[in-house]
mmCIF entry with sequence, helices, sheets and N, C-alpha, C, O atoms, coordinates in Angstrom:
data_MODEL
# 
_entry.id   MODEL 
# 
_entity.id                         1 
_entity.type                       polymer 
_entity.pdbx_number_of_molecules   1 
# 
_entity_poly.entity_id                      1 
_entity_poly.type                           'polypeptide(L)' 
_entity_poly.nstd_linkage                   no 
_entity_poly.nstd_monomer                   no 
_entity_poly.pdbx_seq_one_letter_code       
;(UNK)(UNK)(UNK)(UNK)(UNK)(UNK)(UNK)(UNK)(UNK)(UNK)(UNK)(UNK)(UNK)(UNK)(UNK)(UNK)
(UNK)(UNK)(UNK)(UNK)(UNK)(UNK)(UNK)(UNK)(UNK)(UNK)(UNK)(UNK)(UNK)(UNK)(UNK)(UNK)
(UNK)(UNK)(UNK)(UNK)(UNK)(UNK)(UNK)(UNK)(UNK)
;
_entity_poly.pdbx_seq_one_letter_code_can   XXXXXXXXXXXXXXXXXXXXXXXXXXXXXXXXXXXXXXXXX 
_entity_poly.pdbx_strand_id                 A 
# 
loop_
_entity_poly_seq.entity_id 
_entity_poly_seq.num 
_entity_poly_seq.mon_id 
_entity_poly_seq.hetero 
1 1  UNK n 
1 2  UNK n 
1 3  UNK n 
1 4  UNK n 
1 5  UNK n 
1 6  UNK n 
1 7  UNK n 
1 8  UNK n 
1 9  UNK n 
1 10 UNK n 
1 11 UNK n 
1 12 UNK n 
1 13 UNK n 
1 14 UNK n 
1 15 UNK n 
1 16 UNK n 
1 17 UNK n 
1 18 UNK n 
1 19 UNK n 
1 20 UNK n 
1 21 UNK n 
1 22 UNK n 
1 23 UNK n 
1 24 UNK n 
1 25 UNK n 
1 26 UNK n 
1 27 UNK n 
1 28 UNK n 
1 29 UNK n 
1 30 UNK n 
1 31 UNK n 
1 32 UNK n 
1 33 UNK n 
1 34 UNK n 
1 35 UNK n 
1 36 UNK n 
1 37 UNK n 
1 38 UNK n 
1 39 UNK n 
1 40 UNK n 
1 41 UNK n 
# 
_struct_asym.id          A 
_struct_asym.entity_id   1 
# 
_struct_conf.conf_type_id            HELX_P 
_struct_conf.id                      HELX_P1 
_struct_conf.pdbx_PDB_helix_id       AA1 
_struct_conf.beg_label_comp_id       UNK 
_struct_conf.beg_label_asym_id       A 
_struct_conf.beg_label_seq_id        2 
_struct_conf.pdbx_beg_PDB_ins_code   ? 
_struct_conf.end_label_comp_id       UNK 
_struct_conf.end_label_asym_id       A 
_struct_conf.end_label_seq_id        40 
_struct_conf.pdbx_end_PDB_ins_code   ? 
_struct_conf.beg_auth_comp_id        UNK 
_struct_conf.beg_auth_asym_id        A 
_struct_conf.beg_auth_seq_id         2 
_struct_conf.end_auth_comp_id        UNK 
_struct_conf.end_auth_asym_id        A 
_struct_conf.end_auth_seq_id         40 
_struct_conf.pdbx_PDB_helix_class    1 
_struct_conf.details                 ? 
_struct_conf.pdbx_PDB_helix_length   39 
# 
_struct_conf_type.id          HELX_P 
_struct_conf_type.criteria    ? 
_struct_conf_type.reference   ? 
# 
loop_
_atom_site.group_PDB 
_atom_site.id 
_atom_site.type_symbol 
_atom_site.label_atom_id 
_atom_site.label_alt_id 
_atom_site.label_comp_id 
_atom_site.label_asym_id 
_atom_site.label_entity_id 
_atom_site.label_seq_id 
_atom_site.pdbx_PDB_ins_code 
_atom_site.Cartn_x 
_atom_site.Cartn_y 
_atom_site.Cartn_z 
_atom_site.occupancy 
_atom_site.B_iso_or_equiv 
_atom_site.pdbx_formal_charge 
_atom_site.auth_seq_id 
_atom_site.auth_comp_id 
_atom_site.auth_asym_id 
_atom_site.auth_atom_id 
_atom_site.pdbx_PDB_model_num 
ATOM 1   N N  . UNK A 1 1  ? -28.537 -5.546 10.342  1.00 0.00 ? 1  UNK A N  1 
ATOM 2   C CA . UNK A 1 1  ? -28.110 -5.267 8.959   1.00 0.00 ? 1  UNK A CA 1 
ATOM 3   C C  . UNK A 1 1  ? -27.115 -4.118 8.910   1.00 0.00 ? 1  UNK A C  1 
ATOM 4   O O  . UNK A 1 1  ? -26.102 -4.200 8.215   1.00 0.00 ? 1  UNK A O  1 
ATOM 5   N N  . UNK A 1 2  ? -27.396 -3.057 9.638   1.00 0.00 ? 2  UNK A N  1 
ATOM 6   C CA . UNK A 1 2  ? -26.471 -1.922 9.632   1.00 0.00 ? 2  UNK A CA 1 
ATOM 7   C C  . UNK A 1 2  ? -25.133 -2.307 10.259  1.00 0.00 ? 2  UNK A C  1 
ATOM 8   O O  . UNK A 1 2  ? -24.083 -1.807 9.857   1.00 0.00 ? 2  UNK A O  1 
ATOM 9   N N  . UNK A 1 3  ? -25.181 -3.206 11.255  1.00 0.00 ? 3  UNK A N  1 
ATOM 10  C CA . UNK A 1 3  ? -23.935 -3.711 11.842  1.00 0.00 ? 3  UNK A CA 1 
ATOM 11  C C  . UNK A 1 3  ? -23.086 -4.402 10.779  1.00 0.00 ? 3  UNK A C  1 
ATOM 12  O O  . UNK A 1 3  ? -21.877 -4.193 10.690  1.00 0.00 ? 3  UNK A O  1 
ATOM 13  N N  . UNK A 1 4  ? -23.743 -5.217 9.989   1.00 0.00 ? 4  UNK A N  1 
ATOM 14  C CA . UNK A 1 4  ? -23.035 -5.930 8.925   1.00 0.00 ? 4  UNK A CA 1 
ATOM 15  C C  . UNK A 1 4  ? -22.398 -4.949 7.950   1.00 0.00 ? 4  UNK A C  1 
ATOM 16  O O  . UNK A 1 4  ? -21.250 -5.122 7.539   1.00 0.00 ? 4  UNK A O  1 
ATOM 17  N N  . UNK A 1 5  ? -23.153 -3.920 7.586   1.00 0.00 ? 5  UNK A N  1 
ATOM 18  C CA . UNK A 1 5  ? -22.640 -2.943 6.624   1.00 0.00 ? 5  UNK A CA 1 
ATOM 19  C C  . UNK A 1 5  ? -21.446 -2.173 7.189   1.00 0.00 ? 5  UNK A C  1 
ATOM 20  O O  . UNK A 1 5  ? -20.460 -1.949 6.486   1.00 0.00 ? 5  UNK A O  1 
ATOM 21  N N  . UNK A 1 6  ? -21.536 -1.775 8.442   1.00 0.00 ? 6  UNK A N  1 
ATOM 22  C CA . UNK A 1 6  ? -20.422 -1.029 9.029   1.00 0.00 ? 6  UNK A CA 1 
ATOM 23  C C  . UNK A 1 6  ? -19.187 -1.913 9.160   1.00 0.00 ? 6  UNK A C  1 
ATOM 24  O O  . UNK A 1 6  ? -18.065 -1.447 8.961   1.00 0.00 ? 6  UNK A O  1 
ATOM 25  N N  . UNK A 1 7  ? -19.386 -3.177 9.490   1.00 0.00 ? 7  UNK A N  1 
ATOM 26  C CA . UNK A 1 7  ? -18.261 -4.108 9.560   1.00 0.00 ? 7  UNK A CA 1 
ATOM 27  C C  . UNK A 1 7  ? -17.633 -4.279 8.182   1.00 0.00 ? 7  UNK A C  1 
ATOM 28  O O  . UNK A 1 7  ? -16.411 -4.283 8.039   1.00 0.00 ? 7  UNK A O  1 
ATOM 29  N N  . UNK A 1 8  ? -18.474 -4.419 7.187   1.00 0.00 ? 8  UNK A N  1 
ATOM 30  C CA . UNK A 1 8  ? -17.989 -4.558 5.815   1.00 0.00 ? 8  UNK A CA 1 
ATOM 31  C C  . UNK A 1 8  ? -17.196 -3.320 5.411   1.00 0.00 ? 8  UNK A C  1 
ATOM 32  O O  . UNK A 1 8  ? -16.125 -3.425 4.813   1.00 0.00 ? 8  UNK A O  1 
ATOM 33  N N  . UNK A 1 9  ? -17.726 -2.157 5.740   1.00 0.00 ? 9  UNK A N  1 
ATOM 34  C CA . UNK A 1 9  ? -17.062 -0.908 5.410   1.00 0.00 ? 9  UNK A CA 1 
ATOM 35  C C  . UNK A 1 9  ? -15.677 -0.841 6.043   1.00 0.00 ? 9  UNK A C  1 
ATOM 36  O O  . UNK A 1 9  ? -14.705 -0.466 5.388   1.00 0.00 ? 9  UNK A O  1 
ATOM 37  N N  . UNK A 1 10 ? -15.593 -1.204 7.311   1.00 0.00 ? 10 UNK A N  1 
ATOM 38  C CA . UNK A 1 10 ? -14.313 -1.175 8.020   1.00 0.00 ? 10 UNK A CA 1 
ATOM 39  C C  . UNK A 1 10 ? -13.317 -2.128 7.372   1.00 0.00 ? 10 UNK A C  1 
ATOM 40  O O  . UNK A 1 10 ? -12.153 -1.779 7.178   1.00 0.00 ? 10 UNK A O  1 
ATOM 41  N N  . UNK A 1 11 ? -13.774 -3.329 7.039   1.00 0.00 ? 11 UNK A N  1 
ATOM 42  C CA . UNK A 1 11 ? -12.854 -4.304 6.453   1.00 0.00 ? 11 UNK A CA 1 
ATOM 43  C C  . UNK A 1 11 ? -12.390 -3.860 5.072   1.00 0.00 ? 11 UNK A C  1 
ATOM 44  O O  . UNK A 1 11 ? -11.246 -4.106 4.690   1.00 0.00 ? 11 UNK A O  1 
ATOM 45  N N  . UNK A 1 12 ? -13.277 -3.206 4.322   1.00 0.00 ? 12 UNK A N  1 
ATOM 46  C CA . UNK A 1 12 ? -12.882 -2.690 3.003   1.00 0.00 ? 12 UNK A CA 1 
ATOM 47  C C  . UNK A 1 12 ? -11.801 -1.630 3.164   1.00 0.00 ? 12 UNK A C  1 
ATOM 48  O O  . UNK A 1 12 ? -10.803 -1.639 2.444   1.00 0.00 ? 12 UNK A O  1 
ATOM 49  N N  . UNK A 1 13 ? -12.002 -0.714 4.111   1.00 0.00 ? 13 UNK A N  1 
ATOM 50  C CA . UNK A 1 13 ? -11.008 0.327  4.365   1.00 0.00 ? 13 UNK A CA 1 
ATOM 51  C C  . UNK A 1 13 ? -9.688  -0.308 4.804   1.00 0.00 ? 13 UNK A C  1 
ATOM 52  O O  . UNK A 1 13 ? -8.615  0.097  4.358   1.00 0.00 ? 13 UNK A O  1 
ATOM 53  N N  . UNK A 1 14 ? -9.781  -1.306 5.683   1.00 0.00 ? 14 UNK A N  1 
ATOM 54  C CA . UNK A 1 14 ? -8.581  -1.989 6.170   1.00 0.00 ? 14 UNK A CA 1 
ATOM 55  C C  . UNK A 1 14 ? -7.811  -2.638 5.029   1.00 0.00 ? 14 UNK A C  1 
ATOM 56  O O  . UNK A 1 14 ? -6.593  -2.496 4.929   1.00 0.00 ? 14 UNK A O  1 
ATOM 57  N N  . UNK A 1 15 ? -8.535  -3.357 4.164   1.00 0.00 ? 15 UNK A N  1 
ATOM 58  C CA . UNK A 1 15 ? -7.878  -3.998 3.022   1.00 0.00 ? 15 UNK A CA 1 
ATOM 59  C C  . UNK A 1 15 ? -7.266  -2.976 2.095   1.00 0.00 ? 15 UNK A C  1 
ATOM 60  O O  . UNK A 1 15 ? -6.177  -3.186 1.562   1.00 0.00 ? 15 UNK A O  1 
ATOM 61  N N  . UNK A 1 16 ? -7.960  -1.870 1.901   1.00 0.00 ? 16 UNK A N  1 
ATOM 62  C CA . UNK A 1 16 ? -7.443  -0.814 1.039   1.00 0.00 ? 16 UNK A CA 1 
ATOM 63  C C  . UNK A 1 16 ? -6.116  -0.299 1.579   1.00 0.00 ? 16 UNK A C  1 
ATOM 64  O O  . UNK A 1 16 ? -5.167  -0.090 0.823   1.00 0.00 ? 16 UNK A O  1 
ATOM 65  N N  . UNK A 1 17 ? -6.054  -0.095 2.900   1.00 0.00 ? 17 UNK A N  1 
ATOM 66  C CA . UNK A 1 17 ? -4.818  0.372  3.524   1.00 0.00 ? 17 UNK A CA 1 
ATOM 67  C C  . UNK A 1 17 ? -3.707  -0.652 3.377   1.00 0.00 ? 17 UNK A C  1 
ATOM 68  O O  . UNK A 1 17 ? -2.569  -0.300 3.067   1.00 0.00 ? 17 UNK A O  1 
ATOM 69  N N  . UNK A 1 18 ? -4.034  -1.920 3.600   1.00 0.00 ? 18 UNK A N  1 
ATOM 70  C CA . UNK A 1 18 ? -3.026  -2.980 3.486   1.00 0.00 ? 18 UNK A CA 1 
ATOM 71  C C  . UNK A 1 18 ? -2.462  -3.019 2.070   1.00 0.00 ? 18 UNK A C  1 
ATOM 72  O O  . UNK A 1 18 ? -1.249  -3.104 1.881   1.00 0.00 ? 18 UNK A O  1 
ATOM 73  N N  . UNK A 1 19 ? -3.340  -2.957 1.081   1.00 0.00 ? 19 UNK A N  1 
ATOM 74  C CA . UNK A 1 19 ? -2.876  -3.014 -0.300  1.00 0.00 ? 19 UNK A CA 1 
ATOM 75  C C  . UNK A 1 19 ? -2.064  -1.774 -0.647  1.00 0.00 ? 19 UNK A C  1 
ATOM 76  O O  . UNK A 1 19 ? -1.086  -1.862 -1.389  1.00 0.00 ? 19 UNK A O  1 
ATOM 77  N N  . UNK A 1 20 ? -2.461  -0.620 -0.117  1.00 0.00 ? 20 UNK A N  1 
ATOM 78  C CA . UNK A 1 20 ? -1.697  0.601  -0.352  1.00 0.00 ? 20 UNK A CA 1 
ATOM 79  C C  . UNK A 1 20 ? -0.285  0.474  0.186   1.00 0.00 ? 20 UNK A C  1 
ATOM 80  O O  . UNK A 1 20 ? 0.681   0.834  -0.486  1.00 0.00 ? 20 UNK A O  1 
ATOM 81  N N  . UNK A 1 21 ? -0.170  -0.046 1.415   1.00 0.00 ? 21 UNK A N  1 
ATOM 82  C CA . UNK A 1 21 ? 1.147   -0.209 2.029   1.00 0.00 ? 21 UNK A CA 1 
ATOM 83  C C  . UNK A 1 21 ? 1.998   -1.171 1.203   1.00 0.00 ? 21 UNK A C  1 
ATOM 84  O O  . UNK A 1 21 ? 3.179   -0.918 0.969   1.00 0.00 ? 21 UNK A O  1 
ATOM 85  N N  . UNK A 1 22 ? 1.392   -2.276 0.765   1.00 0.00 ? 22 UNK A N  1 
ATOM 86  C CA . UNK A 1 22 ? 2.135   -3.233 -0.046  1.00 0.00 ? 22 UNK A CA 1 
ATOM 87  C C  . UNK A 1 22 ? 2.597   -2.587 -1.347  1.00 0.00 ? 22 UNK A C  1 
ATOM 88  O O  . UNK A 1 22 ? 3.731   -2.790 -1.782  1.00 0.00 ? 22 UNK A O  1 
ATOM 89  N N  . UNK A 1 23 ? 1.721   -1.816 -1.959  1.00 0.00 ? 23 UNK A N  1 
ATOM 90  C CA . UNK A 1 23 ? 2.068   -1.177 -3.218  1.00 0.00 ? 23 UNK A CA 1 
ATOM 91  C C  . UNK A 1 23 ? 3.193   -0.172 -3.012  1.00 0.00 ? 23 UNK A C  1 
ATOM 92  O O  . UNK A 1 23 ? 4.099   -0.062 -3.838  1.00 0.00 ? 23 UNK A O  1 
ATOM 93  N N  . UNK A 1 24 ? 3.130   0.564  -1.899  1.00 0.00 ? 24 UNK A N  1 
ATOM 94  C CA . UNK A 1 24 ? 4.168   1.552  -1.609  1.00 0.00 ? 24 UNK A CA 1 
ATOM 95  C C  . UNK A 1 24 ? 5.517   0.877  -1.400  1.00 0.00 ? 24 UNK A C  1 
ATOM 96  O O  . UNK A 1 24 ? 6.523   1.315  -1.958  1.00 0.00 ? 24 UNK A O  1 
ATOM 97  N N  . UNK A 1 25 ? 5.546   -0.180 -0.603  1.00 0.00 ? 25 UNK A N  1 
ATOM 98  C CA . UNK A 1 25 ? 6.813   -0.864 -0.356  1.00 0.00 ? 25 UNK A CA 1 
ATOM 99  C C  . UNK A 1 25 ? 7.323   -1.492 -1.651  1.00 0.00 ? 25 UNK A C  1 
ATOM 100 O O  . UNK A 1 25 ? 8.527   -1.503 -1.908  1.00 0.00 ? 25 UNK A O  1 
ATOM 101 N N  . UNK A 1 26 ? 6.412   -2.009 -2.458  1.00 0.00 ? 26 UNK A N  1 
ATOM 102 C CA . UNK A 1 26 ? 6.792   -2.601 -3.738  1.00 0.00 ? 26 UNK A CA 1 
ATOM 103 C C  . UNK A 1 26 ? 7.445   -1.547 -4.626  1.00 0.00 ? 26 UNK A C  1 
ATOM 104 O O  . UNK A 1 26 ? 8.484   -1.794 -5.237  1.00 0.00 ? 26 UNK A O  1 
ATOM 105 N N  . UNK A 1 27 ? 6.827   -0.372 -4.691  1.00 0.00 ? 27 UNK A N  1 
ATOM 106 C CA . UNK A 1 27 ? 7.390   0.716  -5.491  1.00 0.00 ? 27 UNK A CA 1 
ATOM 107 C C  . UNK A 1 27 ? 8.749   1.134  -4.956  1.00 0.00 ? 27 UNK A C  1 
ATOM 108 O O  . UNK A 1 27 ? 9.683   1.357  -5.727  1.00 0.00 ? 27 UNK A O  1 
ATOM 109 N N  . UNK A 1 28 ? 8.863   1.241  -3.629  1.00 0.00 ? 28 UNK A N  1 
ATOM 110 C CA . UNK A 1 28 ? 10.140  1.642  -3.036  1.00 0.00 ? 28 UNK A CA 1 
ATOM 111 C C  . UNK A 1 28 ? 11.229  0.635  -3.370  1.00 0.00 ? 28 UNK A C  1 
ATOM 112 O O  . UNK A 1 28 ? 12.359  1.013  -3.682  1.00 0.00 ? 28 UNK A O  1 
ATOM 113 N N  . UNK A 1 29 ? 10.887  -0.648 -3.302  1.00 0.00 ? 29 UNK A N  1 
ATOM 114 C CA . UNK A 1 29 ? 11.864  -1.692 -3.629  1.00 0.00 ? 29 UNK A CA 1 
ATOM 115 C C  . UNK A 1 29 ? 12.305  -1.555 -5.083  1.00 0.00 ? 29 UNK A C  1 
ATOM 116 O O  . UNK A 1 29 ? 13.474  -1.774 -5.403  1.00 0.00 ? 29 UNK A O  1 
ATOM 117 N N  . UNK A 1 30 ? 11.380  -1.197 -5.954  1.00 0.00 ? 30 UNK A N  1 
ATOM 118 C CA . UNK A 1 30 ? 11.725  -1.038 -7.367  1.00 0.00 ? 30 UNK A CA 1 
ATOM 119 C C  . UNK A 1 30 ? 12.519  0.249  -7.607  1.00 0.00 ? 30 UNK A C  1 
ATOM 120 O O  . UNK A 1 30 ? 13.471  0.264  -8.386  1.00 0.00 ? 30 UNK A O  1 
ATOM 121 N N  . UNK A 1 31 ? 12.117  1.329  -6.929  1.00 0.00 ? 31 UNK A N  1 
ATOM 122 C CA . UNK A 1 31 ? 12.721  2.629  -7.211  1.00 0.00 ? 31 UNK A CA 1 
ATOM 123 C C  . UNK A 1 31 ? 14.035  2.846  -6.476  1.00 0.00 ? 31 UNK A C  1 
ATOM 124 O O  . UNK A 1 31 ? 14.863  3.638  -6.925  1.00 0.00 ? 31 UNK A O  1 
ATOM 125 N N  . UNK A 1 32 ? 14.241  2.167  -5.371  1.00 0.00 ? 32 UNK A N  1 
ATOM 126 C CA . UNK A 1 32 ? 15.446  2.382  -4.578  1.00 0.00 ? 32 UNK A CA 1 
ATOM 127 C C  . UNK A 1 32 ? 16.723  2.098  -5.368  1.00 0.00 ? 32 UNK A C  1 
ATOM 128 O O  . UNK A 1 32 ? 17.619  2.941  -5.373  1.00 0.00 ? 32 UNK A O  1 
ATOM 129 N N  . UNK A 1 33 ? 16.846  0.952  -6.034  1.00 0.00 ? 33 UNK A N  1 
ATOM 130 C CA . UNK A 1 33 ? 18.067  0.704  -6.813  1.00 0.00 ? 33 UNK A CA 1 
ATOM 131 C C  . UNK A 1 33 ? 18.279  1.742  -7.909  1.00 0.00 ? 33 UNK A C  1 
ATOM 132 O O  . UNK A 1 33 ? 19.409  2.156  -8.168  1.00 0.00 ? 33 UNK A O  1 
ATOM 133 N N  . UNK A 1 34 ? 17.188  2.161  -8.554  1.00 0.00 ? 34 UNK A N  1 
ATOM 134 C CA . UNK A 1 34 ? 17.282  3.174  -9.608  1.00 0.00 ? 34 UNK A CA 1 
ATOM 135 C C  . UNK A 1 34 ? 17.785  4.483  -9.022  1.00 0.00 ? 34 UNK A C  1 
ATOM 136 O O  . UNK A 1 34 ? 18.661  5.131  -9.595  1.00 0.00 ? 34 UNK A O  1 
ATOM 137 N N  . UNK A 1 35 ? 17.226  4.872  -7.876  1.00 0.00 ? 35 UNK A N  1 
ATOM 138 C CA . UNK A 1 35 ? 17.627  6.123  -7.246  1.00 0.00 ? 35 UNK A CA 1 
ATOM 139 C C  . UNK A 1 35 ? 19.093  6.082  -6.834  1.00 0.00 ? 35 UNK A C  1 
ATOM 140 O O  . UNK A 1 35 ? 19.810  7.069  -7.000  1.00 0.00 ? 35 UNK A O  1 
ATOM 141 N N  . UNK A 1 36 ? 19.544  4.959  -6.302  1.00 0.00 ? 36 UNK A N  1 
ATOM 142 C CA . UNK A 1 36 ? 20.940  4.863  -5.880  1.00 0.00 ? 36 UNK A CA 1 
ATOM 143 C C  . UNK A 1 36 ? 21.864  4.891  -7.091  1.00 0.00 ? 36 UNK A C  1 
ATOM 144 O O  . UNK A 1 36 ? 22.931  5.502  -7.032  1.00 0.00 ? 36 UNK A O  1 
ATOM 145 N N  . UNK A 1 37 ? 21.486  4.254  -8.166  1.00 0.00 ? 37 UNK A N  1 
ATOM 146 C CA . UNK A 1 37 ? 22.301  4.281  -9.384  1.00 0.00 ? 37 UNK A CA 1 
ATOM 147 C C  . UNK A 1 37 ? 22.419  5.696  -9.921  1.00 0.00 ? 37 UNK A C  1 
ATOM 148 O O  . UNK A 1 37 ? 23.496  6.129  -10.329 1.00 0.00 ? 37 UNK A O  1 
ATOM 149 N N  . UNK A 1 38 ? 21.302  6.412  -9.917  1.00 0.00 ? 38 UNK A N  1 
ATOM 150 C CA . UNK A 1 38 ? 21.306  7.779  -10.438 1.00 0.00 ? 38 UNK A CA 1 
ATOM 151 C C  . UNK A 1 38 ? 22.193  8.665  -9.578  1.00 0.00 ? 38 UNK A C  1 
ATOM 152 O O  . UNK A 1 38 ? 22.960  9.475  -10.097 1.00 0.00 ? 38 UNK A O  1 
ATOM 153 N N  . UNK A 1 39 ? 22.088  8.508  -8.249  1.00 0.00 ? 39 UNK A N  1 
ATOM 154 C CA . UNK A 1 39 ? 22.867  9.369  -7.360  1.00 0.00 ? 39 UNK A CA 1 
ATOM 155 C C  . UNK A 1 39 ? 24.350  9.016  -7.421  1.00 0.00 ? 39 UNK A C  1 
ATOM 156 O O  . UNK A 1 39 ? 25.204  9.882  -7.234  1.00 0.00 ? 39 UNK A O  1 
ATOM 157 N N  . UNK A 1 40 ? 24.656  7.746  -7.684  1.00 0.00 ? 40 UNK A N  1 
ATOM 158 C CA . UNK A 1 40 ? 26.066  7.336  -7.790  1.00 0.00 ? 40 UNK A CA 1 
ATOM 159 C C  . UNK A 1 40 ? 26.680  7.889  -9.071  1.00 0.00 ? 40 UNK A C  1 
ATOM 160 O O  . UNK A 1 40 ? 27.829  8.331  -9.073  1.00 0.00 ? 40 UNK A O  1 
ATOM 161 N N  . UNK A 1 41 ? 25.919  7.867  -10.154 1.00 0.00 ? 41 UNK A N  1 
ATOM 162 C CA . UNK A 1 41 ? 26.433  8.307  -11.459 1.00 0.00 ? 41 UNK A CA 1 
ATOM 163 C C  . UNK A 1 41 ? 26.563  9.813  -11.551 1.00 0.00 ? 41 UNK A C  1 
ATOM 164 O O  . UNK A 1 41 ? 26.981  10.334 -12.585 1.00 0.00 ? 41 UNK A O  1 
# 
């Protein structure tokens, strides 16, 4: 049972990291054009 829980914990942490990375890249993709426009202007 404890093995199952530790495995679950690891996978939750892993998914959290994956989603964080996706969210970060998504934000960068959105903010990059805005940042370049601001710096150009």
